[in-house]
C-alpha positions in Angstrom: 0.1 0.2 0.2 1.7 3.5 -0.9 1.4 6.3 1.8 0.9 9.0 -0.7 -2.0 8.9 -2.9 -1.3 12.3 -4.1 -5.7 12.6 -4.1 -5.7 15.5 -1.2 -3.4 17.9 -3.4 -5.9 20.0 -3.6 -6.8 20.5 -0.2 -9.5 17.6 0.2 -9.5 14.4 1.6 -12.3 11.3 1.5 -14.2 10.2 4.5 -15.3 6.4 5.0 -17.6 6.0 2.3 -16.2 8.0 -0.4 -17.3 11.7 0.2 -14.8 14.1 -0.3 -14.6 17.0 2.1 -12.0 20.0 2.3 -9.3 19.6 4.9 -10.3 22.2 7.2 -13.9 20.3 7.5 -15.0 20.2 11.0 -15.4 16.7 10.7 -11.6 16.6 9.6 -10.6 18.9 12.4 -12.5 16.6 15.1 -10.6 13.2 13.9 -7.5 14.5 13.5 -7.6 16.0 17.2 -8.6 12.4 17.9 -5.7 11.0 16.2 -3.4 13.9 18.2 -4.8 12.5 21.2 -4.0 9.1 20.5 -0.3 9.9 20.1 -0.1 11.6 23.2 -1.6 8.8 25.0 1.0 6.7 23.1 3.7 8.9 24.7 2.4 8.7 28.6 2.4 4.6 27.9 5.9 5.4 26.4 6.9 6.3 30.2 8.2 4.3 33.2 4.6 3.5 34.8 3.0 0.5 35.9 2.3 -2.3 33.6 -1.5 -2.3 34.2 -1.9 1.3 33.6 0.3 0.8 30.2 -2.6 -1.8 29.2 -5.3 0.1 29.9 -3.9 3.0 27.9 -3.7 0.4 24.9 -7.2 -0.8 25.5 -8.0 3.4 25.5 -6.1 3.9 22.1 -8.2 1.0 20.4 -11.4 2.7 21.9 -9.8 6.2 20.0 -9.6 4.3 17.2 -13.1 3.2 17.2 -14.0 6.8 17.8 -11.9 8.4 15.1 -13.5 5.9 12.5 -17.0 7.3 13.9 -16.1 10.7 13.0 -14.6 10.0 10.0 -17.8 8.1 8.5 -20.3 10.2 6.4 -23.4 9.6 8.2 -25.4 9.6 4.9 -23.4 6.7 3.7 -23.1 4.7 7.0 -26.3 3.5 6.8 -29.0 2.0 4.4 -32.5 3.2 3.8 -33.4 0.0 5.5 -31.6 1.3 8.7 -29.0 -1.5 8.0 -25.2 -0.3 8.6 -23.4 -0.2 5.3 -20.1 0.0 6.5 -18.5 -2.0 9.3 -17.7 0.9 11.6 -17.4 -0.3 15.3 -18.7 2.0 17.8 -18.0 2.9 21.4 -20.0 0.9 23.7 -21.5 1.9 27.1 -19.1 -0.9 28.5 -16.1 1.1 26.8 -17.6 4.1 29.2 -18.1 2.0 32.4 -14.3 0.9 31.9 -13.2 4.3 32.4 -15.7 4.9 35.2 -14.2 1.9 37.3 -10.6 3.0 36.6 -11.5 6.5 37.7 -13.3 5.1 40.6 -10.4 2.7 41.6 -7.7 5.3 41.1 -9.4 7.7 43.3 -9.7 5.1 46.6 -5.9 5.2 46.4 -5.5 9.4 46.3 -5.9 11.9 49.0 -9.2 14.0 48.6 -8.6 17.2 46.3 -9.6 20.1 48.1 -8.6 22.4 45.4 -7.6 22.7 41.7 -4.3 21.2 41.2 -1.4 23.1 39.0 -0.4 20.8 36.0 3.2 19.8 36.1 5.6 18.2 39.0 6.7 15.6 36.5 7.4 15.4 33.3 5.2 11.9 32.8 2.4 13.9 34.9 2.8 16.9 32.3 2.0 14.8 29.6 -1.2 13.3 31.6 -2.2 16.8 31.5 -1.3 17.9 27.9 -3.5 14.8 26.9 -6.6 15.5 29.3 -6.4 19.2 27.3 -6.0 17.7 24.1 -9.2 15.7 25.0 -11.1 18.4 26.1 -10.5 19.9 22.5 -11.5 16.9 20.6 -14.5 16.9 22.9 -15.4 20.7 22.0 -15.1 19.8 18.3 -17.2 16.6 18.2 -19.8 18.3 20.4 -19.7 20.8 17.6 -19.9 18.3 14.7 -22.5 16.7 16.4 -25.0 19.8 16.3 -24.3 19.7 12.9 -24.4 16.3 11.9 -25.4 13.6 14.7 -23.5 10.8 15.2 -23.5 8.0 18.3 -23.8 9.8 21.8 -21.7 7.3 23.4 -18.5 8.8 21.4 -19.2 12.2 23.1 -19.8 10.7 26.4 -16.7 8.4 25.9 -14.4 12.0 25.4 -15.9 13.8 28.2 -15.1 11.2 30.8 -11.5 10.0 29.0 -10.8 13.6 30.3 -11.7 13.0 33.6 -9.4 9.8 33.6 -6.6 11.4 32.5 -6.6 14.0 35.1 -7.1 11.2 37.8 -4.3 9.3 36.1 -2.0 12.6 36.1 -2.7 12.5 40.5 -2.2 8.5 40.3 1.5 8.8 38.7 1.7 12.4 40.9 1.3 9.6 43.4 3.1 7.0 42.3 6.2 9.3 41.2 6.3 11.0 44.5 5.8 14.3 42.5 4.6 17.4 44.5 1.2 18.1 43.2 1.0 21.9 43.9 -2.5 23.3 44.8 -3.6 26.2 43.0 -4.7 28.9 45.8 -5.8 32.2 44.6 -3.5 35.2 45.6 -5.7 38.5 46.6 -5.1 41.3 44.1 -2.8 43.4 46.2 
């Protein structure tokens, strides 16, 4: 398979189903940001962290490929007139969302209670988590804007929302595991 096709040389790209759209289309921006998020999660996975978390991150990366496929599919070409799926595109399931919720709850039980917002940082690995969280929120904003124009399975939006929460709690867990300082944000009074 050749990597370059030259079909996008004039600023368009094809969705699953063959529809061509401009590369600046919100659908492309949405799944491109999910791809960016997936790369950041790979960077977290490459750090010196526990094997269980690495395994969970691989599962999340798999789910993000599924989510990217959902976003990359022309909704008019995804379903036949009788309601059957035309393209064999997987979807995000409620179990995928429950998995994130279970992991959040499990990590939280080992952490000290949060009484303030925390400043991102303290350790490079923790910073990578916060960057991924921010990219996840951007992906969620773009997907929500796309959803208003061309709805898709709501579970995809829910997954992005829960994933950003997961990444925040993972950053806190890794701070704890790595014995990194977790600096609370305490607003200062203006002088």
